[in-house]
VEXLUM-154764 format. One record per atom (N, C-alpha, C): residue in one letter; atom name; z, y, x. Coordinates in Angstrom, 1 decimal. Atoms other than C-alpha are relative to their C-alpha. Example, Ala and Ser with C-alpha at 12.3 -4.5 7.8 and 13.67 -1.06 7.14 Angstrom:
% residues 2
<rec kolba="A" bavo="N" up="0.0" north="-1.2" east="0.9"/>
<rec kolba="A" bavo="CA" up="7.8" north="-4.5" east="12.3"/>
<rec kolba="A" bavo="C" up="0.0" north="1.2" east="0.9"/>
<rec kolba="S" bavo="N" up="0.0" north="-1.1" east="-0.9"/>
<rec kolba="S" bavo="CA" up="7.1" north="-1.1" east="13.7"/>
<rec kolba="S" bavo="C" up="0.8" north="1.1" east="-0.8"/>
END
This chain:
% residues 109
<rec kolba="M" bavo="N" up="0.1" north="-1.7" east="0.7"/>
<rec kolba="M" bavo="CA" up="0.1" north="0.3" east="0.0"/>
<rec kolba="M" bavo="C" up="-0.2" north="0.9" east="1.2"/>
<rec kolba="A" bavo="N" up="0.1" north="-1.1" east="-0.7"/>
<rec kolba="A" bavo="CA" up="-0.6" north="3.3" east="1.2"/>
<rec kolba="A" bavo="C" up="1.2" north="0.7" east="0.3"/>
<rec kolba="S" bavo="N" up="-1.5" north="-0.4" east="-0.4"/>
<rec kolba="S" bavo="CA" up="2.4" north="5.4" east="2.8"/>
<rec kolba="S" bavo="C" up="0.0" north="1.1" east="-1.1"/>
<rec kolba="Q" bavo="N" up="-0.2" north="-1.1" east="1.0"/>
<rec kolba="Q" bavo="CA" up="1.9" north="8.3" east="0.1"/>
<rec kolba="Q" bavo="C" up="-0.9" north="-0.4" east="-1.3"/>
<rec kolba="F" bavo="N" up="0.7" north="0.2" east="1.4"/>
<rec kolba="F" bavo="CA" up="1.3" north="7.3" east="-3.6"/>
<rec kolba="F" bavo="C" up="-0.1" north="1.4" east="-1.0"/>
<rec kolba="Q" bavo="N" up="0.2" north="-0.7" east="1.3"/>
<rec kolba="Q" bavo="CA" up="-0.4" north="9.5" east="-6.2"/>
<rec kolba="Q" bavo="C" up="-0.2" north="-0.2" east="-0.9"/>
<rec kolba="I" bavo="N" up="0.7" north="0.5" east="1.7"/>
<rec kolba="I" bavo="CA" up="-1.6" north="9.4" east="-9.8"/>
<rec kolba="I" bavo="C" up="-1.1" north="1.2" east="0.2"/>
<rec kolba="R" bavo="N" up="0.5" north="-1.1" east="-0.2"/>
<rec kolba="R" bavo="CA" up="-4.7" north="11.6" east="-9.6"/>
<rec kolba="R" bavo="C" up="-0.4" north="0.7" east="-1.4"/>
<rec kolba="T" bavo="N" up="0.4" north="-0.7" east="0.9"/>
<rec kolba="T" bavo="CA" up="-5.3" north="14.1" east="-11.8"/>
<rec kolba="T" bavo="C" up="-0.8" north="-0.4" east="-1.5"/>
<rec kolba="K" bavo="N" up="0.9" north="0.6" east="1.0"/>
<rec kolba="K" bavo="CA" up="-8.1" north="12.7" east="-13.3"/>
<rec kolba="K" bavo="C" up="0.4" north="-1.2" east="-0.5"/>
<rec kolba="D" bavo="N" up="-0.5" north="0.6" east="0.2"/>
<rec kolba="D" bavo="CA" up="-6.7" north="9.6" east="-14.0"/>
<rec kolba="D" bavo="C" up="1.0" north="0.0" east="-1.0"/>
<rec kolba="I" bavo="N" up="-1.9" north="-0.3" east="0.6"/>
<rec kolba="I" bavo="CA" up="-3.4" north="11.3" east="-16.1"/>
<rec kolba="I" bavo="C" up="-1.0" north="-0.7" east="-1.6"/>
<rec kolba="P" bavo="N" up="0.4" north="0.6" east="1.6"/>
<rec kolba="P" bavo="CA" up="-5.8" north="10.6" east="-19.6"/>
<rec kolba="P" bavo="C" up="0.3" north="-1.3" east="-0.4"/>
<rec kolba="L" bavo="N" up="-0.2" north="1.3" east="-0.1"/>
<rec kolba="L" bavo="CA" up="-6.1" north="6.9" east="-18.9"/>
<rec kolba="L" bavo="C" up="1.4" north="-0.1" east="0.1"/>
<rec kolba="L" bavo="N" up="-0.9" north="0.2" east="0.2"/>
<rec kolba="L" bavo="CA" up="-2.9" north="6.6" east="-18.2"/>
<rec kolba="L" bavo="C" up="0.9" north="0.2" east="-1.2"/>
<rec kolba="V" bavo="N" up="-0.4" north="-0.4" east="1.0"/>
<rec kolba="V" bavo="CA" up="-1.6" north="8.4" east="-21.1"/>
<rec kolba="V" bavo="C" up="-0.2" north="-1.1" east="-1.3"/>
<rec kolba="R" bavo="N" up="0.3" north="1.0" east="1.2"/>
<rec kolba="R" bavo="CA" up="-3.7" north="5.9" east="-23.4"/>
<rec kolba="R" bavo="C" up="0.5" north="-1.3" east="0.3"/>
<rec kolba="A" bavo="N" up="-0.3" north="1.7" east="0.0"/>
<rec kolba="A" bavo="CA" up="-2.4" north="3.0" east="-21.8"/>
<rec kolba="A" bavo="C" up="1.7" north="-0.1" east="-0.2"/>
<rec kolba="L" bavo="N" up="-1.5" north="-0.6" east="0.6"/>
<rec kolba="L" bavo="CA" up="1.7" north="4.5" east="-22.5"/>
<rec kolba="L" bavo="C" up="0.1" north="-0.1" east="-1.2"/>
<rec kolba="Q" bavo="N" up="-0.1" north="-0.1" east="1.4"/>
<rec kolba="Q" bavo="CA" up="0.6" north="5.4" east="-26.0"/>
<rec kolba="Q" bavo="C" up="-0.3" north="-1.5" east="-0.7"/>
<rec kolba="S" bavo="N" up="0.3" north="1.6" east="0.2"/>
<rec kolba="S" bavo="CA" up="-0.7" north="1.1" east="-26.3"/>
<rec kolba="S" bavo="C" up="1.4" north="-0.2" east="0.0"/>
<rec kolba="L" bavo="N" up="-1.0" north="0.8" east="-0.3"/>
<rec kolba="L" bavo="CA" up="2.6" north="0.2" east="-25.2"/>
<rec kolba="L" bavo="C" up="0.9" north="0.2" east="-1.1"/>
<rec kolba="E" bavo="N" up="-1.0" north="0.1" east="0.8"/>
<rec kolba="E" bavo="CA" up="4.5" north="1.6" east="-28.2"/>
<rec kolba="E" bavo="C" up="-0.2" north="-1.2" east="-1.4"/>
<rec kolba="T" bavo="N" up="0.9" north="1.0" east="0.6"/>
<rec kolba="T" bavo="CA" up="2.3" north="-1.1" east="-30.2"/>
<rec kolba="T" bavo="C" up="0.3" north="-1.3" east="0.2"/>
<rec kolba="V" bavo="N" up="-0.2" north="1.2" east="-0.3"/>
<rec kolba="V" bavo="CA" up="3.1" north="-3.9" east="-28.4"/>
<rec kolba="V" bavo="C" up="0.9" north="-0.8" east="-0.3"/>
<rec kolba="P" bavo="N" up="-1.4" north="0.8" east="0.3"/>
<rec kolba="P" bavo="CA" up="5.2" north="-6.7" east="-29.7"/>
<rec kolba="P" bavo="C" up="0.9" north="-0.3" east="0.9"/>
<rec kolba="D" bavo="N" up="-1.1" north="0.5" east="-1.0"/>
<rec kolba="D" bavo="CA" up="8.3" north="-7.4" east="-28.2"/>
<rec kolba="D" bavo="C" up="-0.3" north="-1.1" east="0.8"/>
<rec kolba="T" bavo="N" up="0.8" north="0.9" east="-0.5"/>
<rec kolba="T" bavo="CA" up="7.1" north="-10.9" east="-27.7"/>
<rec kolba="T" bavo="C" up="-0.9" north="-0.1" east="0.8"/>
<rec kolba="W" bavo="N" up="1.0" north="-0.1" east="-0.7"/>
<rec kolba="W" bavo="CA" up="4.2" north="-9.8" east="-25.7"/>
<rec kolba="W" bavo="C" up="1.0" north="-0.1" east="1.6"/>
<rec kolba="F" bavo="N" up="-1.1" north="0.0" east="-1.3"/>
<rec kolba="F" bavo="CA" up="7.0" north="-9.2" east="-22.9"/>
<rec kolba="F" bavo="C" up="0.3" north="-1.6" east="0.6"/>
<rec kolba="G" bavo="N" up="-0.4" north="1.4" east="-0.7"/>
<rec kolba="G" bavo="CA" up="7.9" north="-12.8" east="-22.4"/>
<rec kolba="G" bavo="C" up="2.0" north="-0.3" east="0.0"/>
<rec kolba="S" bavo="N" up="-1.7" north="0.1" east="-0.2"/>
<rec kolba="S" bavo="CA" up="11.9" north="-13.9" east="-22.0"/>
<rec kolba="S" bavo="C" up="0.5" north="0.9" east="0.7"/>
<rec kolba="V" bavo="N" up="-0.9" north="-1.6" east="-0.9"/>
<rec kolba="V" bavo="CA" up="13.9" north="-10.7" east="-21.0"/>
<rec kolba="V" bavo="C" up="1.1" north="-0.2" east="-0.2"/>
<rec kolba="D" bavo="N" up="-1.1" north="0.4" east="-0.4"/>
<rec kolba="D" bavo="CA" up="17.3" north="-11.1" east="-19.8"/>
<rec kolba="D" bavo="C" up="1.1" north="1.0" east="-1.3"/>
<rec kolba="D" bavo="N" up="-0.9" north="-1.2" east="0.8"/>
<rec kolba="D" bavo="CA" up="18.9" north="-7.8" east="-21.7"/>
<rec kolba="D" bavo="C" up="-2.0" north="0.7" east="-1.3"/>
<rec kolba="P" bavo="N" up="1.3" north="-0.8" east="0.7"/>
<rec kolba="P" bavo="CA" up="16.0" north="-7.3" east="-24.6"/>
<rec kolba="P" bavo="C" up="0.1" north="1.4" east="-0.5"/>
<rec kolba="S" bavo="N" up="-0.3" north="-1.5" east="0.2"/>
<rec kolba="S" bavo="CA" up="17.5" north="-3.6" east="-25.1"/>
<rec kolba="S" bavo="C" up="-1.1" north="0.8" east="0.8"/>
<rec kolba="L" bavo="N" up="0.6" north="-0.7" east="-1.1"/>
<rec kolba="L" bavo="CA" up="15.3" north="-3.2" east="-21.8"/>
<rec kolba="L" bavo="C" up="-1.2" north="0.1" east="-0.7"/>
<rec kolba="I" bavo="N" up="1.6" north="-0.5" east="0.4"/>
<rec kolba="I" bavo="CA" up="12.0" north="-3.5" east="-23.8"/>
<rec kolba="I" bavo="C" up="0.6" north="1.1" east="-1.1"/>
<rec kolba="S" bavo="N" up="0.2" north="-1.5" east="0.6"/>
<rec kolba="S" bavo="CA" up="13.0" north="-0.6" east="-26.1"/>
<rec kolba="S" bavo="C" up="0.4" north="1.1" east="0.5"/>
<rec kolba="E" bavo="N" up="-0.3" north="-1.3" east="-1.2"/>
<rec kolba="E" bavo="CA" up="14.7" north="1.6" east="-23.2"/>
<rec kolba="E" bavo="C" up="-1.3" north="0.5" east="0.3"/>
<rec kolba="M" bavo="N" up="1.9" north="-0.4" east="-0.6"/>
<rec kolba="M" bavo="CA" up="11.0" north="1.2" east="-21.7"/>
<rec kolba="M" bavo="C" up="-1.0" north="0.4" east="-1.1"/>
<rec kolba="K" bavo="N" up="1.0" north="-0.8" east="1.4"/>
<rec kolba="K" bavo="CA" up="9.1" north="2.1" east="-25.2"/>
<rec kolba="K" bavo="C" up="0.2" north="1.5" east="0.1"/>
<rec kolba="N" bavo="N" up="-0.2" north="-1.7" east="0.2"/>
<rec kolba="N" bavo="CA" up="10.8" north="5.2" east="-25.2"/>
<rec kolba="N" bavo="C" up="-0.1" north="0.8" east="1.3"/>
<rec kolba="A" bavo="N" up="0.6" north="-0.7" east="-1.2"/>
<rec kolba="A" bavo="CA" up="10.4" north="5.9" east="-21.6"/>
<rec kolba="A" bavo="C" up="-1.3" north="0.7" east="-0.1"/>
<rec kolba="A" bavo="N" up="2.1" north="-0.1" east="0.1"/>
<rec kolba="A" bavo="CA" up="6.6" north="5.4" east="-22.3"/>
<rec kolba="A" bavo="C" up="0.0" north="1.6" east="-0.8"/>
<rec kolba="R" bavo="N" up="0.0" north="-1.2" east="0.7"/>
<rec kolba="R" bavo="CA" up="7.2" north="8.1" east="-25.0"/>
<rec kolba="R" bavo="C" up="0.1" north="1.3" east="0.6"/>
<rec kolba="A" bavo="N" up="-0.4" north="-1.4" east="-1.1"/>
<rec kolba="A" bavo="CA" up="8.6" north="10.6" east="-22.3"/>
<rec kolba="A" bavo="C" up="-1.4" north="0.2" east="0.6"/>
<rec kolba="L" bavo="N" up="0.8" north="0.1" east="-0.7"/>
<rec kolba="L" bavo="CA" up="6.0" north="9.7" east="-20.0"/>
<rec kolba="L" bavo="C" up="-1.3" north="0.9" east="0.1"/>
<rec kolba="P" bavo="N" up="1.3" north="-0.6" east="0.6"/>
<rec kolba="P" bavo="CA" up="3.0" north="11.4" east="-21.5"/>
<rec kolba="P" bavo="C" up="-0.1" north="1.9" east="1.0"/>
<rec kolba="V" bavo="N" up="-0.3" north="-1.4" east="-0.4"/>
<rec kolba="V" bavo="CA" up="4.3" north="14.9" east="-20.8"/>
<rec kolba="V" bavo="C" up="0.6" north="0.3" east="1.5"/>
<rec kolba="K" bavo="N" up="-0.3" north="0.5" east="-2.0"/>
<rec kolba="K" bavo="CA" up="6.0" north="13.9" east="-17.1"/>
<rec kolba="K" bavo="C" up="-1.5" north="0.2" east="0.6"/>
<rec kolba="L" bavo="N" up="1.3" north="0.1" east="-0.4"/>
<rec kolba="L" bavo="CA" up="1.9" north="13.3" east="-16.4"/>
<rec kolba="L" bavo="C" up="-0.2" north="0.9" east="0.2"/>
<rec kolba="R" bavo="N" up="1.0" north="-1.1" east="0.2"/>
<rec kolba="R" bavo="CA" up="0.4" north="16.1" east="-17.8"/>
<rec kolba="R" bavo="C" up="0.9" north="1.0" east="0.7"/>
<rec kolba="L" bavo="N" up="-0.5" north="-1.4" east="-0.4"/>
<rec kolba="L" bavo="CA" up="2.8" north="18.7" east="-16.4"/>
<rec kolba="L" bavo="C" up="0.5" north="-0.1" east="1.7"/>
<rec kolba="K" bavo="N" up="-0.3" north="0.0" east="-1.5"/>
<rec kolba="K" bavo="CA" up="3.2" north="17.0" east="-12.7"/>
<rec kolba="K" bavo="C" up="1.3" north="-0.4" east="0.5"/>
<rec kolba="T" bavo="N" up="-1.7" north="0.2" east="-0.1"/>
<rec kolba="T" bavo="CA" up="6.9" north="16.2" east="-13.2"/>
<rec kolba="T" bavo="C" up="0.0" north="-1.3" east="0.3"/>
<rec kolba="L" bavo="N" up="-0.3" north="1.1" east="-0.4"/>
<rec kolba="L" bavo="CA" up="6.6" north="13.1" east="-11.0"/>
<rec kolba="L" bavo="C" up="1.3" north="-0.3" east="0.6"/>
<rec kolba="Q" bavo="N" up="-1.3" north="0.4" east="-0.5"/>
<rec kolba="Q" bavo="CA" up="10.4" north="12.3" east="-10.7"/>
<rec kolba="Q" bavo="C" up="0.1" north="-1.0" east="-0.8"/>
<rec kolba="L" bavo="N" up="0.4" north="1.2" east="1.0"/>
<rec kolba="L" bavo="CA" up="10.1" north="8.9" east="-12.2"/>
<rec kolba="L" bavo="C" up="1.2" north="-1.2" east="0.1"/>
<rec kolba="S" bavo="N" up="-0.8" north="1.3" east="-0.1"/>
<rec kolba="S" bavo="CA" up="12.9" north="6.4" east="-12.8"/>
<rec kolba="S" bavo="C" up="-0.4" north="-0.8" east="0.1"/>
<rec kolba="S" bavo="N" up="0.8" north="1.3" east="-0.2"/>
<rec kolba="S" bavo="CA" up="12.6" north="3.0" east="-12.1"/>
<rec kolba="S" bavo="C" up="-0.5" north="-0.5" east="-1.6"/>
<rec kolba="L" bavo="N" up="0.3" north="0.1" east="1.6"/>
<rec kolba="L" bavo="CA" up="12.6" north="2.6" east="-15.9"/>
<rec kolba="L" bavo="C" up="-1.7" north="0.7" east="-0.5"/>
<rec kolba="D" bavo="N" up="1.2" north="-0.5" east="0.6"/>
<rec kolba="D" bavo="CA" up="9.5" north="4.9" east="-16.0"/>
<rec kolba="D" bavo="C" up="-1.2" north="-0.6" east="0.7"/>
<rec kolba="V" bavo="N" up="0.7" north="0.4" east="-0.6"/>
<rec kolba="V" bavo="CA" up="7.6" north="3.4" east="-13.7"/>
<rec kolba="V" bavo="C" up="-0.3" north="-1.7" east="-0.2"/>
<rec kolba="L" bavo="N" up="0.3" north="0.7" east="0.9"/>
<rec kolba="L" bavo="CA" up="8.3" north="0.0" east="-15.2"/>
<rec kolba="L" bavo="C" up="-0.9" north="0.2" east="-1.5"/>
<rec kolba="A" bavo="N" up="0.8" north="-0.3" east="1.5"/>
<rec kolba="A" bavo="CA" up="6.8" north="1.6" east="-18.4"/>
<rec kolba="A" bavo="C" up="-1.3" north="0.1" east="0.8"/>
<rec kolba="L" bavo="N" up="1.1" north="0.1" east="-0.6"/>
<rec kolba="L" bavo="CA" up="3.8" north="2.6" east="-16.4"/>
<rec kolba="L" bavo="C" up="-0.8" north="-1.0" east="0.3"/>
<rec kolba="Q" bavo="N" up="0.2" north="1.2" east="-0.4"/>
<rec kolba="Q" bavo="CA" up="3.7" north="-0.7" east="-14.8"/>
<rec kolba="Q" bavo="C" up="-0.7" north="-1.3" east="-1.1"/>
<rec kolba="Q" bavo="N" up="0.3" north="0.7" east="1.2"/>
<rec kolba="Q" bavo="CA" up="3.7" north="-2.7" east="-17.9"/>
<rec kolba="Q" bavo="C" up="-1.2" north="0.1" east="-1.4"/>
<rec kolba="A" bavo="N" up="1.2" north="-0.7" east="1.0"/>
<rec kolba="A" bavo="CA" up="1.2" north="-0.2" east="-20.1"/>
<rec kolba="A" bavo="C" up="-1.1" north="-0.5" east="0.7"/>
<rec kolba="C" bavo="N" up="1.2" north="0.6" east="-0.7"/>
<rec kolba="C" bavo="CA" up="-1.7" north="-0.9" east="-17.3"/>
<rec kolba="C" bavo="C" up="0.2" north="-1.4" east="-0.3"/>
<rec kolba="C" bavo="N" up="0.0" north="1.7" east="0.3"/>
<rec kolba="C" bavo="CA" up="-0.8" north="-4.8" east="-17.4"/>
<rec kolba="C" bavo="C" up="-0.5" north="-0.2" east="-1.2"/>
<rec kolba="Y" bavo="N" up="0.9" north="0.2" east="1.0"/>
<rec kolba="Y" bavo="CA" up="-1.3" north="-4.6" east="-20.8"/>
<rec kolba="Y" bavo="C" up="-1.1" north="0.2" east="-0.8"/>
<rec kolba="Q" bavo="N" up="1.5" north="-0.4" east="0.2"/>
<rec kolba="Q" bavo="CA" up="-4.3" north="-2.8" east="-21.2"/>
<rec kolba="Q" bavo="C" up="-1.3" north="-0.9" east="0.6"/>
<rec kolba="C" bavo="N" up="0.6" north="1.2" east="-0.8"/>
<rec kolba="C" bavo="CA" up="-5.7" north="-5.2" east="-18.4"/>
<rec kolba="C" bavo="C" up="-0.1" north="-1.2" east="-1.2"/>
<rec kolba="L" bavo="N" up="-0.4" north="0.9" east="0.6"/>
<rec kolba="L" bavo="CA" up="-4.8" north="-8.1" east="-20.2"/>
<rec kolba="L" bavo="C" up="-0.7" north="-0.1" east="-1.7"/>
<rec kolba="E" bavo="N" up="-0.4" north="0.1" east="1.5"/>
<rec kolba="E" bavo="CA" up="-5.1" north="-7.1" east="-24.0"/>
<rec kolba="E" bavo="C" up="-1.5" north="0.9" east="-0.8"/>
<rec kolba="C" bavo="N" up="1.1" north="-1.1" east="0.2"/>
<rec kolba="C" bavo="CA" up="-7.7" north="-4.3" east="-24.1"/>
<rec kolba="C" bavo="C" up="-1.7" north="-0.2" east="0.3"/>
<rec kolba="K" bavo="N" up="1.6" north="0.0" east="-0.4"/>
<rec kolba="K" bavo="CA" up="-11.7" north="-3.9" east="-23.9"/>
<rec kolba="K" bavo="C" up="0.1" north="0.8" east="0.9"/>
<rec kolba="L" bavo="N" up="0.3" north="-1.5" east="-0.8"/>
<rec kolba="L" bavo="CA" up="-12.0" north="-1.5" east="-21.2"/>
<rec kolba="L" bavo="C" up="-1.3" north="0.0" east="1.1"/>
<rec kolba="S" bavo="N" up="0.8" north="0.4" east="-1.1"/>
<rec kolba="S" bavo="CA" up="-14.8" north="-0.5" east="-18.7"/>
<rec kolba="S" bavo="C" up="0.3" north="-0.3" east="1.5"/>
<rec kolba="R" bavo="N" up="-0.5" north="0.6" east="-1.0"/>
<rec kolba="R" bavo="CA" up="-15.1" north="-2.0" east="-15.5"/>
<rec kolba="R" bavo="C" up="0.6" north="1.0" east="1.0"/>
<rec kolba="Q" bavo="N" up="-0.7" north="-0.6" east="-0.9"/>
<rec kolba="Q" bavo="CA" up="-14.0" north="0.9" east="-13.8"/>
<rec kolba="Q" bavo="C" up="1.4" north="0.4" east="-0.5"/>
<rec kolba="D" bavo="N" up="-1.5" north="-0.3" east="0.8"/>
<rec kolba="D" bavo="CA" up="-10.8" north="1.7" east="-16.3"/>
<rec kolba="D" bavo="C" up="0.7" north="-1.4" east="0.2"/>
<rec kolba="Y" bavo="N" up="-0.6" north="1.3" east="-0.2"/>
<rec kolba="Y" bavo="CA" up="-9.9" north="-1.9" east="-15.7"/>
<rec kolba="Y" bavo="C" up="0.0" north="0.1" east="1.5"/>
<rec kolba="K" bavo="N" up="-0.1" north="0.2" east="-1.5"/>
<rec kolba="K" bavo="CA" up="-10.2" north="-1.3" east="-11.7"/>
<rec kolba="K" bavo="C" up="1.1" north="1.1" east="0.2"/>
<rec kolba="L" bavo="N" up="-1.0" north="-0.7" east="0.3"/>
<rec kolba="L" bavo="CA" up="-8.1" north="1.6" east="-12.1"/>
<rec kolba="L" bavo="C" up="1.5" north="-0.2" east="-0.1"/>
<rec kolba="L" bavo="N" up="-1.5" north="0.5" east="0.6"/>
<rec kolba="L" bavo="CA" up="-5.3" north="0.1" east="-13.9"/>
<rec kolba="L" bavo="C" up="0.6" north="-1.1" east="0.6"/>
<rec kolba="V" bavo="N" up="-1.0" north="1.2" east="-0.5"/>
<rec kolba="V" bavo="CA" up="-5.2" north="-3.0" east="-12.2"/>
<rec kolba="V" bavo="C" up="0.6" north="0.6" east="1.4"/>
<rec kolba="D" bavo="N" up="-0.6" north="-0.9" east="-1.4"/>
<rec kolba="D" bavo="CA" up="-4.7" north="-0.6" east="-8.9"/>
<rec kolba="D" bavo="C" up="1.0" north="0.6" east="-0.4"/>
<rec kolba="Y" bavo="N" up="-1.0" north="-0.1" east="0.6"/>
<rec kolba="Y" bavo="CA" up="-2.0" north="1.1" east="-10.7"/>
<rec kolba="Y" bavo="C" up="0.9" north="-0.4" east="-0.1"/>
<rec kolba="S" bavo="N" up="-1.0" north="1.2" east="0.0"/>
<rec kolba="S" bavo="CA" up="-0.5" north="-1.6" east="-11.5"/>
<rec kolba="S" bavo="C" up="0.4" north="-0.2" east="1.1"/>
<rec kolba="N" bavo="N" up="-0.6" north="0.3" east="-1.4"/>
<rec kolba="N" bavo="CA" up="-0.1" north="-2.8" east="-8.2"/>
<rec kolba="N" bavo="C" up="0.8" north="0.5" east="0.7"/>
<rec kolba="Q" bavo="N" up="-0.8" north="-0.6" east="-0.6"/>
<rec kolba="Q" bavo="CA" up="1.0" north="-0.1" east="-6.8"/>
<rec kolba="Q" bavo="C" up="1.7" north="0.7" east="-0.5"/>
<rec kolba="F" bavo="N" up="-1.3" north="-0.3" east="0.7"/>
<rec kolba="F" bavo="CA" up="3.7" north="0.5" east="-9.4"/>
<rec kolba="F" bavo="C" up="1.0" north="-1.2" east="0.3"/>
<rec kolba="A" bavo="N" up="-0.8" north="1.1" east="-0.3"/>
<rec kolba="A" bavo="CA" up="4.9" north="-3.1" east="-8.9"/>
<rec kolba="A" bavo="C" up="0.3" north="0.2" east="1.2"/>
<rec kolba="A" bavo="N" up="-0.7" north="0.0" east="-1.6"/>
<rec kolba="A" bavo="CA" up="5.4" north="-2.4" east="-5.3"/>
<rec kolba="A" bavo="C" up="0.8" north="0.6" east="-0.1"/>
<rec kolba="L" bavo="N" up="-1.0" north="-1.1" east="-0.1"/>
<rec kolba="L" bavo="CA" up="7.1" north="0.6" east="-5.8"/>
<rec kolba="L" bavo="C" up="1.4" north="-1.0" east="-0.9"/>
<rec kolba="L" bavo="N" up="-1.5" north="0.5" east="0.2"/>
<rec kolba="L" bavo="CA" up="9.6" north="-1.5" east="-8.0"/>
<rec kolba="L" bavo="C" up="0.6" north="-1.0" east="1.0"/>
<rec kolba="A" bavo="N" up="-0.6" north="1.2" east="-1.2"/>
<rec kolba="A" bavo="CA" up="10.0" north="-4.2" east="-5.6"/>
<rec kolba="A" bavo="C" up="0.8" north="0.3" east="1.2"/>
<rec kolba="S" bavo="N" up="-0.7" north="-0.6" east="-1.5"/>
<rec kolba="S" bavo="CA" up="10.4" north="-1.9" east="-2.7"/>
<rec kolba="S" bavo="C" up="1.0" north="0.7" east="-0.2"/>
<rec kolba="G" bavo="N" up="-1.2" north="-0.8" east="0.7"/>
<rec kolba="G" bavo="CA" up="12.8" north="0.2" east="-4.9"/>
<rec kolba="G" bavo="C" up="-0.3" north="1.3" east="0.6"/>
<rec kolba="N" bavo="N" up="0.4" north="-1.4" east="-0.3"/>
<rec kolba="N" bavo="CA" up="11.0" north="3.4" east="-3.0"/>
<rec kolba="N" bavo="C" up="-0.7" north="0.7" east="-0.6"/>
<rec kolba="L" bavo="N" up="0.4" north="-0.9" east="1.5"/>
<rec kolba="L" bavo="CA" up="10.6" north="5.5" east="-5.9"/>
<rec kolba="L" bavo="C" up="-0.2" north="1.3" east="0.2"/>
<rec kolba="G" bavo="N" up="-0.1" north="-1.3" east="-0.6"/>
<rec kolba="G" bavo="CA" up="11.1" north="8.4" east="-3.6"/>
<rec kolba="G" bavo="C" up="-1.8" north="0.4" east="0.7"/>
<rec kolba="M" bavo="N" up="1.2" north="-0.1" east="-0.7"/>
<rec kolba="M" bavo="CA" up="7.1" north="8.1" east="-2.4"/>
<rec kolba="M" bavo="C" up="-0.8" north="0.8" east="-1.4"/>
<rec kolba="L" bavo="N" up="0.5" north="-0.6" east="1.1"/>
<rec kolba="L" bavo="CA" up="6.5" north="9.6" east="-6.3"/>
<rec kolba="L" bavo="C" up="0.2" north="1.4" east="-0.1"/>
<rec kolba="Q" bavo="N" up="-0.4" north="-1.1" east="0.1"/>
<rec kolba="Q" bavo="CA" up="8.4" north="12.4" east="-5.8"/>
<rec kolba="Q" bavo="C" up="-0.2" north="1.2" east="1.2"/>
END
């Protein structure tokens, strides 16, 4: 992964659409979760993220990054996308997953 992670301005509308679609995802799509309240917390975070992205307020919590990562995954697995949008969402999903795994969210700030 690159040492500096950035969300490109031109990709924000695609990420916003992905986040908005997360609201309609049935909880069962996420599979078995140790704490089911995490799903509703993540969906709540996803509702606030479009504003943060549009205002370029990229001080994101782990829950915010998880919501972005899951929204990208959902779009790639369940929605019909152009080849370009699919590739972008896969790239973002991988980068968000790597950030979550490393615990290095400072790269987004």
